[in-house]
N, C-alpha and C positions, 0 to 999 in steps of 0.2 A: 692570342687575344690580349690586348692591352688592358690597363686598369680601368680606363674609361668605358671600354666595351663591356667589361665584367660588371661594372656598376649599372650600366644601362640594362643589361640582361637581368640583373638581380631586381631592378626596380620596375621591370615590365609588368603591367597589370595582368592578373589572371582572370580567365573567363569561367563562370560557373553556370549551373542549370542545365547540364547536358542530359540526354536521355539515358535510361538505365536498362541494363540487361538483367533479366530476372531468373535466368537459369531454367526456364520451362516455357514451352510454347502454348499459349491459350488465348482465347478471345474474351471469355468471361470466366468468373470463378465457378460457374456451373460445371465446367469441365474438370475441375480439380477434385480428385478423390480424397475424401476425409476419412481417416482411420476410425474404426468403431470404438476401440478401447481408449479410455482417457489417457493412459500412460503413453500412448503413441501420439497423442495430441499436444503433449508438453513440448514447448519450443525452446531450444537453446540451453536447456539445463541437463545436458547429457550425464554429468557426474551425479546429479541428484536423482535422475531416473534410474541409473544403475544401482544406487544405494537403496532406493525404494523397492526395486525388484528383489534385491537380496534380503532386505528387511522383511518383506512380505513372505518370502519363502521360509525364513528362519524365525519369524514372529519377533522381530527386534523393534525397540523403540527408536524414534528419530526426532532430532531437534533441528529444525530448519531456521536458519538465521539469514535475514536479508531485508531489503527495502520492500515496502508495500507494492503490490501489483506485479510481483515477479513469479507467481504461480505456486505459492506455498499451499493454499487450500486445495488447488487442483491436484497436487501431488498426493495430498491426504485422501482425496476421493479416489484417485487412481489406485492407491494401495488397497482400499476396500474392495475394488474390483478384482484384485489379484489374490485376495484371501479365499480359502476354500469355503464352500457353503454346506458341505455334507455334514459338518460337525456342529451346525447351529442348534441351539437349545432354547426351550421355553422355560421360564422360571415362574413357579407358583408359590403363593404364601397361604398356609393353612392355619386354622386356629389351633391353639395349644390348650388342651383340656387341663393340663397341670398348672400352667401359668399363662393366663390370657394376655399378659403384657410381654410375652416372648413368643410371638408367632413363629411357626416352623416354616422352613424353606425347602422346596423340592425342585430339582431340575429334571426335565424329560426331553427327549428329542423333539425337534421342531414339529409343530402341528398336533402333537399329542396333548398339549396343554388345553387347547380348546375342547377336545373330546372329554377330558377329565372334568372340566368345569361344567360342560353340558350334562354329563352323567350325574353329577351332584345336583344340578338344577332340576333334572327330571325327578330325582328322589325327593327333593324339597317340594316339587309340585304335587307329588303323590300324597305327601303329608298334608299339604294345603287342602287337597280334595277331601281327605278324611275329616278335617276340621269343618269344611263346608257342610258335609253330611251331618255332623254332630249339631251344627247350628240349625239346620233345617229340621232335624228331629226335635230339638228343643222348641222351636217355634210352632211346629205341628202339635206338640203336646200342649203348649199354652193355648192354642186356638181350640183344641179339643176340650180343654178344661172350661174355657169360656162358653163353648157351645152347650156343655152340660149344665153349667151353673154361671150364668152371666150376672155378675155383681161387681160393685166397685172394689170390693176386697180382692176378688179373683183377678180383676184387671190389673190392680196395683202389684199383686204378687207375680203375675205373669210378666209385666214389664221389668220387675226387679230380677227375675230369673234370666230373661233375655239379655239384659245389660251385663249381669254377672258372667254369663256364658261368653259374651263377646270379649270382655276383658280377659277372661281366662284363655280364650283361644288366641288373643293378641299376644300374650306372653309366650304361649307355645310357639307361635310363628317366629318370634325373635330367636328362640332357642334353636329352632330348626334352620333358620337362615345362617346361623353360625357355621353350620356344616358345609356351606358352599365356599370353596377356596376362591382366591382372587388371582387372576392371571397377571403377574407383574410385567413380564417381558414376553411378547408374542412375536416369534420369528417365522410364523407360518406363511408360506407363499413367497418368501424372499428369494430373489434370483442372484443376489450378491450379498456379501457380508455387510453388517450395519456400519454406517458412517454417521457418527454423532458429532455435530459441531457444538462444543461447549464453551465457545468464546464468550466471555463476559458473564458466565453463569454465576448465580449466587450459591451459597452453601447447600440449600435445600435442593435446588435444581441439579447440582453436580453430584452430591453425595447421597441424595434420597432424603425423604422426610416422612413424618407421620402427622396427618391432619389433626387439628384440634377438634375435640368433641365437647360441645357446650352442654349436652345432655348425658351426664355421666352417672346419673342415679335414676331410680324409679323404673328401671327396666326399659328406658327409652333410648339409651346410648347405642352408638354404632360399634359393633365389635372391632377390636383393635386391628385384626388382620385386614379388615376392609379399608382401614384408614391409612395403610402403608402405601407410600408412593415411591416408585423406583427413581434413582438418580441417573444422570447421564452415563456415569461409569458402569451402571448395571445394564442400561439399554445398549451400551457398546460391547457387551459380552460377545466374544468370538469375532469382534469386528475392530473398527478404528475409532478411537476417541481423539478428535482434533481440537486443540486449544490454541488459538492465536493470542498473541500478547500474553503469554502465560505468566509473565512476571506481575501482571495486574492482580492475580489471585493473592489473597492474604497468605501469610506464612503458615497459618493454621490449616488452611485449605490445601496448601502445597504439601504439608506433612501428611494430611489424610490421603491425598492422592498418591503420595509415595507409599503409604501403607497398603493401599489398594493394589498398586503395581507389584509390591513384594509378595503379598499374601494371595493375590488373585481372588480375594473374597473381602467383602466389607459390609458389616451390619448396617441396617437402616434404623435410625432413631429420630425423634423430633428435634429439629434444629433450634427451636425457641424454648428457653427455659421456663417461660411464662405459659407455655401451652401444655395441655394434657398429653400431647403427643410425646413430650419428653420422658414420660413414664414408660413408653413402649420402646423395646429394643429387640429387633428380630435376630434370628440366628444369622450367621454370616451369609451374605448373598453373593453368588458368583459374579465376578467382574473381570474375566480374563480377556482384557483388551490390549491392543497395540496403541501406544500413545504417540501421536504425531504432534509435537509442540512446535510453535512458531513464534517469531518475534524479530526485533532488530538487535543491533549490537548492544544496546543498553540492557536488553533483556538478560543477557548473560550475567551481568553484574548484580541484577536484582533477583535472580532466581535463588531458591533455597539450595544451598551447596549440596545437600544430600540428594535432592531431586535431580540436579544436573549430573551428579556423580553416578546416579543410577542409570540415567540415560546414556552417559558416556561409557559406563562399564558394561551395559547390556544392550547397546545399540550404537547409533551413529550420530555424529554432528555434521551438518552440511551448511556451507555458506552459499547462498543463492547468488548467481552471477547477475549483474545488471546490464552487461553488454555481451555481445558475441561478435567474432570476426566478420567483417563485411565480405563474405565470399558468395559465389553463385549458389552454392549448396544452402547457405543460410538465408539468402534472399528467397530461394525456393520454399523454405520453411515459412517465411513470412507470407508468401502467397497462400500456403495451406492455412495459416492462421486467419487470414481474411475470410477464406471460405468457411472455416470453422465458426467464426463469429456470426456470419450470415445465417448459417444453419442453426446455431444455438439460439439466436435471437428469434428467428422464425417469422419476423414481421417486416424485414427489409429485403430489397432486391439484391441480386448478385452484382459484383463489381466488374467493370471492364478492365482490360489490361492497363490502360492509361491511368485509371483510378488507383489501381494497385501500385503502380509505379510511384504515385504521389504518396501513398502510405509508406512505402519503403524509403522514400526520400525523407519523410518525416521521422522515420526510425533512425536514419543516419544522423539527422540533425539533433535528435533528442539524446543520442548516445553520448555526445560531448567528447568523443574520442576519435582520433584519426583511424580510419579503416575499421570502424565498428558499427554495430546496429544495437539499438536499445532493446532490452528485455523487460522493460516496464510495460508489459503488454496490456495491463488493465487500462492504462491511459490511451494506448493505441486503439484498444477495443472501443473506448468511448468515442473516438473520432470515427471509427467504422460505423457505429450506430447512428451518430449524428449525421453523417453523410447519407446513410440510408434513409433517414427521416426526411432529409432535404429532397432526395430523389423522389420519394413518394409524394411529397407536397407538390413537386413539379409534374407529377404524373408520368415519370419515366419508367421504362421497363428495367433499365440497368442504371447503376450508379456511375456517373461520369467523373472525369478529372475535376471539372469545375465544382461539382458537389463536394468533393473532398476538400478542395481549397476553401470553399465557403464554410465547411464544417470546422476546419482548423481555425478559421477566423472567428466563428460563432462560439465554439467550445473552448474559449480561452480560459486558462486558470486565473484565479484571483490576482496572482502576482503580475500576470501579463496585462490584465485590465488596469491594475494600478500603475504599471509602467507606461501604458498608453496615455492614461490620464495625466501622469507626471510630465510626459513629453509635450502633450497638448497645452498644458497649463504653462510650462516654461517657455514654449514658443509664443504663446499669447502675450506674455509679459516680457518677451525678448530676452529672457535669461539664456536661452539657447540661440546662438547665432549660426546660420548656415550659409552666410555669404559675407563678403568683405574681408578685411584683415584687421589685426589688432596685435599690439605689443604685449607680451606676457599673458595672453589669453589663449587657451587651447580647449578643444572639445575632447574630453576623455570618454571612455565607455566603461560601464559597469553592469552587473547582473543583480536582479532581485529574484530571490528564490532560486530555482534551478534552470528555468527556461525563459526568463524574461529579462531583456536588456533595457538599459536606459542610457541616455547621453548625460555625461557628468562634466559640466563646465568647470574649468580650473583656471585661476588667475594667480599671477606672481608679480611681486613688486620688489625692487631693490632700493634700499635706502641706506644712508650712512649709519654706521653702528651707533646705537645709543650708549653702549659701554665702551670705555677706552681700552679695556683688556682684550675683548674679542667680540666678533659679530655672532649672530645667532640665526638659525633657521626656525622661523616661527610658523607653525602650521595650524590652521583652524578648519573646522568642518567635521567634528565628531569622529576622528579617525581611531581605528583599532590599533593594537600594538604592531602588527605586521606592517600595516600601512605607514605608521610613523617611522619604523625602521627603514622602509623602502625610500622614504624621503631623505633620510640621513645618508643612505648609500649614494644618492644623486650627487651629494656634495663632493664625493671622492672624484667623480668624473670631471666636475667643474674645476676643482683645484688643479688637476693634471693638465688640462688643455689651456686653462687661463694663464698659467705661468706667472701668476702674481699672487700676493697675499689677499685672499678674499675675506679675511677676518675683519676687515674694516667696513664690511657691509652687513646689514641685517637683511635677510631674505625672507619675505613674507609670502606664504603660499596659502591660498584659500580655496577650499572645495565648496562651490557655491550652493547654498540651500540644501545641504545634505543632512536633513533632519533625521533620516533613518540610520545615519552612520555609514562609514566606509571601512571595509576590512579587506585584507589581501594586498598584494603588491602589483596588481595588473595595471595600475595607473602610473607606474614608475616612469615610462617613457613620456607620458603626458606631463608629469611634473618636471622632468628634465628639460623638455622642450620649452615649457613656459618660463622656467628660471633662466635658461640660456637666452631666450628671446628678450627677457627683461634686462639681463646683464649687457647684452650686445646691442639692444635697441633695434632688433630686426623683427619686423612684423610676421605674424603667423597667419596662414590662410585659414579662414573660418569655415570654408567648405570642406575641411579635412577633419576627420575624427580618428582617434588612435587608441590602441590598447596593447599592452605588452609589459612584461617584467624586464628589469634592467640590472645587469650585473655591474660590479664595480670596475670591470674591464671594458664596459661599453657594449657588451653583447645583449641582444634582445632575446629574452627567454620566453618559452611558451606559457600560455595562460588558459583558463577554462572559459567556457561559454562563448566561443568565437562567433558562432552563428547568430544567437540571439542579440549579441552586441551589434553585429553588422545590420541586422534587421531593425534595431532601434535607430541606427544612423540613417537608414533608408527612410524610416517613418518621420524622422526629424528634418528631412530634406537635404541631408548632407550628400555630397557627390563622390567623395573619396574616403577610403578607410585604410589605415595602416595596421597590419597585424604581424605577429612573429612568423617567420618563415616556417618554423616547426608546426604551426597551426594551419598551414596552407590546406592540408587535406581534411581538416576538421570542418571546413565551410561547406554547407549544403543549402543552396538557395534554389528556389523555383526560377524558371526562365524569366518570368515577368519581374521578379525582384532583382535578378542578376543583371538585367538590362539597365537598372537604375543606379548602379554603383560601380566604381572602379576600386579594385582591391589590390593593394601593394604589399606583398609579403617581404619583410626585411629581416636582416640578421644583425645589424649593428646600428648604433645611435647616429652615425653620420648619414646613413641611408634614411633614417627617420627625418633628420633635419633637411636633407636634400629635397624631400617631398613637401614637408610642412612649411618651411620658411619661404617667404616671398623672395623672388630672385632679385639680387642686387650685388654690388661689389663687396659689401661687408659679409654677405653670406658666403661667397667664394673663399674669402680670406679665413672665415671661421671654420669652414669645412677642411681647409688645408691644415690649419693648426690642430684640429681634432685628430685628423688622420696621422699626423706626425707624432702627436703626444700619446695616443692610445694604441695598444697593440691590436689593431683591427685587422681582420683578414677577410678577403672576399672569395 
């Protein structure tokens, strides 16, 4: 095969939007069996699942680090299902006759706590009955006295005796009430170990508190033990305490949490120094929990070093994966995921096979990696629920493919809505051109957020150098450091092919109306094309958009966000897109979108120019010089 045939093969457009094999035969997700245990419902996090199983068996702490929506809280709940329930305990707080500000703590097997409290209440009721009899006797005596000698003096004395008796009995009632203990933690009837989500909890909610008592004198105050409130660390006793974004806890709270983990007991006291509860401090309250802490990579730096050391020394650290390989087995897991979401929601219909295919295709697109599926399943779950709502609105029995496509369009993230508005506005004012030709003007592609693409117009102008010493490359458009360095790299290619001193030129490059700034080097081939077009005065096709990083040897290197960038080009009305050859398998388009665009995967800068520049004699000469000057290979 000659060089010309190799070039034609390399530049042949690729077709996308093919049907998908899911690894399982089914008509609707009603036929898919969903596991009963949460641990078996976790998708794509095999390493984390293995760690959770081991940690549950050995009662080890776990730190889960990863992006939101990857299943961290689900793993915490799954661990609670794996912990034994036969050792669950109730925790009671009793009054302390020796020091009322130090209530006593007692633990008993689950369900015995209620019986103990009921026993004390029955005893208190018996004492209340005695007081009622005393009051009736006093009233009967007063009435008898009035019957024998009805006078004003006898009436006043009788009223005084009744009131005095009521006050005395009231004080007796308060003393008797103190005898009734309070059930702090009740685990009766639990079928699985406690799972307590303490994310964002303040000190009182996490560590326990003692309520303020405004009536501390005159016999009207509430006994100290009745004002004790358990913290989440105590309610998680013999279970799982889950804390997401654990680094948001203050260092003082993290230290207290560390103490609770070490001692497996932690006393309850009033958290406010201005409250009467601060005078009360219970005996140490059991809090033998397994901590499942979660967060992102920043969490590791902000955690208390001793707390992280405790987890690392007596447990496991796990990084949550954001993608999994795109295999039939993993596609089958996504089918199970859709069925799980339908059952968990309980309000939406099941999905047809075609609808599930669209969900899997969306998972491919959102992975942003060749041959992978996303594991940001919370976002995918949002699409599943939105598609179900649309199907219900249409009165359908099952969710169809069209419902999923509409849900993807309707449930756009804010960045995608902003990108759409950006493209619409730029087209309205003709900042983005999708037809015709122009010298030094090219349609680049960029990404906002993670999944939203925009068209990025770039213009280049070559002028005589303002300085006699050397020319400059002047770039405007709020570029980041990496983007600036990428523009400088373009000059190396120009110097080699040009074969002359370009220091006599000033090269101006403008990223049009990039108020939000530009970062990264994915616009390198766009800048190179614009500058070469301006130097050689060869027009660029405006129905072409491009993205790709460029090495100093003229190789087109892979970039991120290939699919959202191509979708942005489609929405802008552009007909042809140039992407790096290495990103070819990263493109996932539905059939209707794939029909609107031609995609050219390229490996070298000459292939980019072959497609983007308008055909003429100067173009052929330029390509010949570039191929001779640069060590390009096909």
